[in-house]
N, C-alpha and C positions, 0 to 999 in steps of 0.2 A: 678425679678430675670432672666437676658437674657436668653435666649433660650439653647444657648451653656453651661453657668455655670449650669444650670438646668440637663441638660445632664450630665455633668461631675459628678455633685453631686449624680444623680441616679447610674452612673459606680462605684463612691465611696462606695454607699450604699451598691450595688451588690457586690462589693468586699468582704466588712465585713462580709455581710450577709453569702458569700460562706465559707469564713475561719473559723468562728464560727461553721457552718454545719462540715466543715472538724474535729474539736476540738470535735463536739458532737458525729461523728461516733466515734472518738477514745475512747470516755469514753463509749459509747454502747460497745465497742468490750472489752475493760477492764474489765467492768460489768461483762460480760459474761465469760469472758476463765479465769479471775483471782476469781469472787465469783460466778459463777452460776446465776447470777441478771440479767434476759431478762424485757428488756426496750420494748415497745410498745406502738404506739401513737394510743390512741384510738381504740384499738386492732390488729394494723396494725403493720405488722413486722418491725422492725427496723434492724436488724443484718443483714448484707451483703448488704445493701440499699446502692446505690450511692449519691452523694452532689444533683442532681434533684430531685430524689425522695424521699429524705429527705425532701426538702422542698415544693415538690407538696404534700406531706401530712401533713405538716403545715397548708396548705394552706385549705385541707378537714378539718382540725381539725377547723379554725377559721370559716368556713362556718357554721359547724357541730352543734357551742355552740355559734353561732352569738357575737362573743368575739375574736377578735386579741389573736394568739399564734403563737407567734413568735418562731423562733430557737435560739435566745439569751434568751430566759425565759427557754428554755428548756434546755440548758446549764447550766446554774444559778443550777435548780431543780436538772441534774443529777450529777453536782458537789456534790450537799449537799448530796445525795446519795452514792456517791462514798467515802465521807469520814469518815461516817456512819458506824458503826458495824450490818450491816444486813446480815441474815442470804440468803441461796440459793431463789429467789423470782421470780414472773413473777409484775410487775409494771407497771401500766400502768401513764405514764409520761405525757399524755394529760390530764389526769384527776386530775393529782395532778396541772398541771401548772394551769390548770381553776380555781381549787379552791384557789389556791394561789392568784389566782387574786381579787376573793371573798374575803378571808379571811387575806387578808395580814396586814390589820391594827391590825389585833390580834396577830401578830409576831415579833419579832426583827429583824428575819431574814430568807431567805429561811432554812437555816439549823434548827432554832427551827421549823418551820412548818413542813420538813418533818420527824424529829424527832418524832412530835406530833402523824403523820398520820402513821407510820410504827411503834409505842412504839409495838404493840402485835406481831410484826414479831418474836423475838426473843423466842416467845411461842410456837412458833411452831414445832411439833416433827419432829426431826430428820428423814430423809427417806432413803433407802435402793435400792441402784439400781436394776433394772429386767433386766434379760436376756429377749430378744424378736424374737419371731420366726417367718418368714412369710411364711405361706403353702401357695402356688402359688405364679407365678409371675405376675400377669396382669397387668391390668392399676391401679385398687387402690392399690396393693401390691407395684408396684413402685414407687407411688406417695408416699405413706407413707413410702417406702425404702427412696427417696428422704429427706423428712421432718426429718425423726428421722437421715440419718446422716448430713444433715445438723446444725442440732441442737442438735447432740450430747454434744459439748462443753467439760466439765472436765467428760462426764459420768455418772454423777448423778442422771440421771432418768432410761429412759429407753436406753438400748442400742441394736441394733440389733446384733444377732449374726449368726445367721443363715437364709437361704432361701431355703424351700423344693420345687425339681421341680420333673419332671418325664423325663424319658429316662435316656441315656448313659451321661457323663460327661466329654468331651474332651475340645482341644484348639476351636476349632470351635463352640462347644456349648457355654462355656464360653465367646468367645468373643463376641458370640449374644448379649447374657444375659448383658454384661457390655454396647453394644452400645444401646441395649433399655432403658437401665439406662440414660444412657448418653447425646441420644438425643430423643426426645419428639417432634413431629409434632404441637400439641398444645400449651405444657406450656413451650418448649424452650430447650434449654441445659441445664445440671444440672451443676450449681455453683459452681463445686468441679471437683475432679479429681477422676478417675474410671478404673482400669487395672485390667488385670487376675495372678493368682497363680494356673497354673496349677498341680504343684506340690502336692500341699495342695486341689485343685480344689475348688478355694475362689475367691471371688472378693476383689480387693483390694481398698475400697472405701473412699478416703480422706485419706489414710494411715493406714486405720484399716481395718482388715481381716473378710471378712464375707463368712461362709462357706455355699456352694451350695452344700447340700445333695439330692441325687434321692434314690425317694422313692414309690412303686407301692400303698402301704396302710400304714396307721400312726402306726400302731402296730409294724411294723419292723424296727422304728428309737430308736437308743437310744443316747439322745441327750448327755446324760452325756460323751459320748467317746470323743467329741466334747469340754468338760469344760463348757457344759451351764447346768444350772441346774435352777431347780421351773420356768419355764420359761412360760413364756405369748404368747402361739401360735395364731394368727391372721391369718384366715382363709379366705382367697378373692377367692377361686377356685371355690365357686358356686357348691361345689360337695355334701358337708355334709349341709344339711338344718335344721335336727330336731336332739331333742336332741338325739337319740339313735345314729346318724351317728356321732353326734360331740362329742360324748364319746369316740370315737374311737382314737380321738388325743390326750385325757387324757390319755391313755392306751400306749402313747409314755413315755419310762423312762426318767425322766428329766424336763417333762413337768406340769405345775402347774394349770394355767387356759388358757381358750379357748375363743376365740372373734371372731364371724362369722361378715364378712362386708356384710350382706344382712339380710334380714329378716328371723326370726327364728321360727320353729315351737315346743312350749312345752320347751322355755327358755324365760327367760326376755328380750322383745326387748326394747332397751336404746336410748331415744333421749336425748343425755349429755345436762345437764340445763334443762333439766324439770323433767324427773321423775328417774336419776340415784342414787340419795340418797336413793330410795325406797328401792333398793338392795344392800346389804351389801356384798363385794366381801369376807369377811370373810364367809361367811354363801354358797355363790354362785359362783360356777365354768364355766359356762358357760355363756357366755352373747350373746346376738344379737345388732349391733349397727344400726339395721331397716335398710329402703333404703334412698337413697337421697333424693327423694320426699318427704317422710313421715319427715325427716330431717327441709327439708326445709317449711314445711309450719305449723309443729305442734307446734314453738315457737311463729310464729304468731298468730296462733288460740289460744294459752293460754294466749296471753296480751288481743285477742279481747272476749276469754268468760272471763276473768277475769275483764274486764271493760264494756264490754254493754250486756254481755249473748249471746249466739249462739242457735236459736231455729232448724235451720237446717241448709243445704248449700250443693253448689255443688264443686267439685275439677276439673279442668281439666287443666291436664298439658302437656304443650308445650316441649315435651323432645328432645335434641338431640338423633342421633341414636347411636346405641351400636352394641357391636362384634357380639349380639345374632343377626341381623339381617344379611340381604344376602346383599354383595356387588352389586350383580348385580340378577335377576330375576332367582330363583330356588326353589325348593322343600324346606318347612319349615313346621315343625308340627303346626305353630299359624299361624291362619288366618293373611291376608294383609303383616306379618312379611317377606314372602318370595320376598315381591319385592323391587326392588335395592332403596338400604335406601339412597345414595347422590343422589338421581333422584325424591324421592315422598312422600309429607306426608303420612303416613300412622296412619289411627287408629288402636288402640290398647287399651287393658285394664293395669290398675294399680290396686295394692290393694292398696293402699297409703291412700284412704279413710278411709276404714275400720281398717288399721294400726293404724291409729292417738287415735284409743281408746285403744289402749296396753298402749299407754302411758298417755292419757288422756282419763280415763272412761267416762268421764262427755259427750263425742261425740261418746257413743255407739248408732249407729242407725241411727245419723244426718247425715251424709255426704255421697253421692253418688258421682261416682269417673270414669274418662276416659283420656285416654293419647291418645296425637299424635305425633308421631316421627315424626321429621323433617330433612331436609337436612343440618345439622350442626354438626361438630362432638362434638363438647362438647359449654355447657353453656344451661342450661333451663329455663322456666319458669311456674310459677303454678299461673292458675286463681282461685281465690277464691270468688264464690258467696254465700254472708252470709246474710240468714234472723236473725235478731238479735232481742233481746228483750227488748232493751232499744234504746231511738233514739238518735242516730250519726249523727254527720258531716264531711265535707270533713277534716276539718279544729282540731277537735276531736279527728279524727280516726289518723291522722296526728302527732298531741301534743303526744297521749298514746304511738304510735309505737317510736317517738323519744325517750320519757321520758325511754323505757322499751331498746334502744339502749344505753341509756347515762349512767344508774344506774342500780342495779338489778341483778337479777341471770341469765338472760338472754343477757347480754353485748356481749358474746363471740357468738351467736348465731344471732342476729338481727342486721344487716348493714342498716342503713337508709341512704336511695339515694336521693338525691337533684335536679339531673340535669334532663333537660329539653331534653337532646341529647340519654339518655342511651339508648343502643341496648345489643343484645347477647353477642359481643365480648369483651366489657366492663367490663364483670363481671369476664371473664376466671380468673382465678387467687386470686381469691378472697378466704380466710380463713371463713370466716363468711358461714354458712349453708343458710340463709334466708338475701335476700338482699331485702328491701322492697322499693319501688319505690314509692316515696310521689306525685310524679306528674303524677298516672295514675290512682290515687282512685276515682273511683265514686260512690256516695251516692246518693239514690232514693231520691225525693221529702219531704217524710215522714218520713226519716231519718232510717226506720226500715229495708233497704237492703242497702248491701254495697258489691262494687267488688273491690276486692285487689287483687295488681298485685307482685307477688314476685318470682325474678330472683334467677337461683341459678348455681353456677358450679359446674354440677353433679357427677365431680371428685376432682377437688381440694376441695370445700367447703367440700364432703363429708370427705374426707381421713384426715381432721382437726377434725371432729367430732371423727371418728374413734380413734386417737390419744389422745383426750381428755377423751373419754371412757376407752383408754387402761391404760392411766394414773392414773384415777380414781381405775381402777381393781387392778395394780400394787401398788396402794397406794404409788406412786412417786408425788404426786401433792404439787409442793411448796406453801409459801405463797403466794397468790395473793393481788395484790392492784388495786382492780376497781373502 
């Protein structure tokens, strides 16, 4: 074929592909807003994505499963889902499309295939929406607010009703709160609208009222006067860290459960996907979502422990600087953290090595750990140096973690990364708490020692783990197909 004809053919195909993507985006939106059915592509968000982003996700999907996953396939499967009577759900269309390729000969069409795969959906128990209050509005609080408001849909799961802060509430304060939610130097602009309602002391987020409540202590708050009942209180202040202190949050009228976005003492420390099912929200009122680093390493350690066994190991986390450090050299109660965060690598401690055993008891006493804070505002790296019980190779470890990322209980937690060019800024915005760098793994010649590199967005990825745990506590998890 002449060069010009080839080029024209390529242009025509790209136009068809982009038209199909526009159609796919419409189906994704219709399913979400009409039926509360959320489609994802190998756990990657599809809601509010543009055409180029959708096509790039399909490229990743095809490379991930080593089989072409085209947007035309996705449209066919999505149309089948739209036609069926499926209750509120979260469905991985990448997994469905991949399986359809493998099993197509067993079904007359895509409709029959999807109906077979989702046959258990209608047996799922109906859910009651849960009111949510954010206690504090820092980095994690604002990212949780962004995600909750972006994914409100018809309000069938978690409903953000209020944010508790300290100090006076006036027009200036409300506008500053709105601005911090609207604009973020790391994560970009909020994909929605944020306004203020001074008369009602509220933020108006995507047209929905979220009350700003000022309180010096939680016992003073009566949430019911704002129409908030049986609320899940998500504490991200860092002030309340043990069971007694966190119990004060339950003393507020209208509060039902408490979720701490930090390691907690005397309460269950949960890494969602690993040990959340061990604690029944009908019996437990206070939960901790552990730390961002614990959420990054625990899913990987579980996969390695279950497959090879781990004798011992060391964790070194190369962590973005945080608000706890000083911007310029000044007094700090902890060693070294007083030095300018954006100018220095700072050796400090991390409790993540010990904290793993709270989710995985078999790791009690097995891990040592330390941390180095580095001059980036977000995006961190955990390095696991592990002595194994069984022999392994780079290929076998990669195959193991790819399998865990594709199927099983940890598919939301582990993202398998294949790029040779991966750097910290590339993982900012990833919803998975653990991003396994398959190109960086090192295994000793005898197969008994492995060094694994685990990237994590210590803000965004962790916030998604908080929300996953919040949905479990609130009992608003929908039917999922992963």
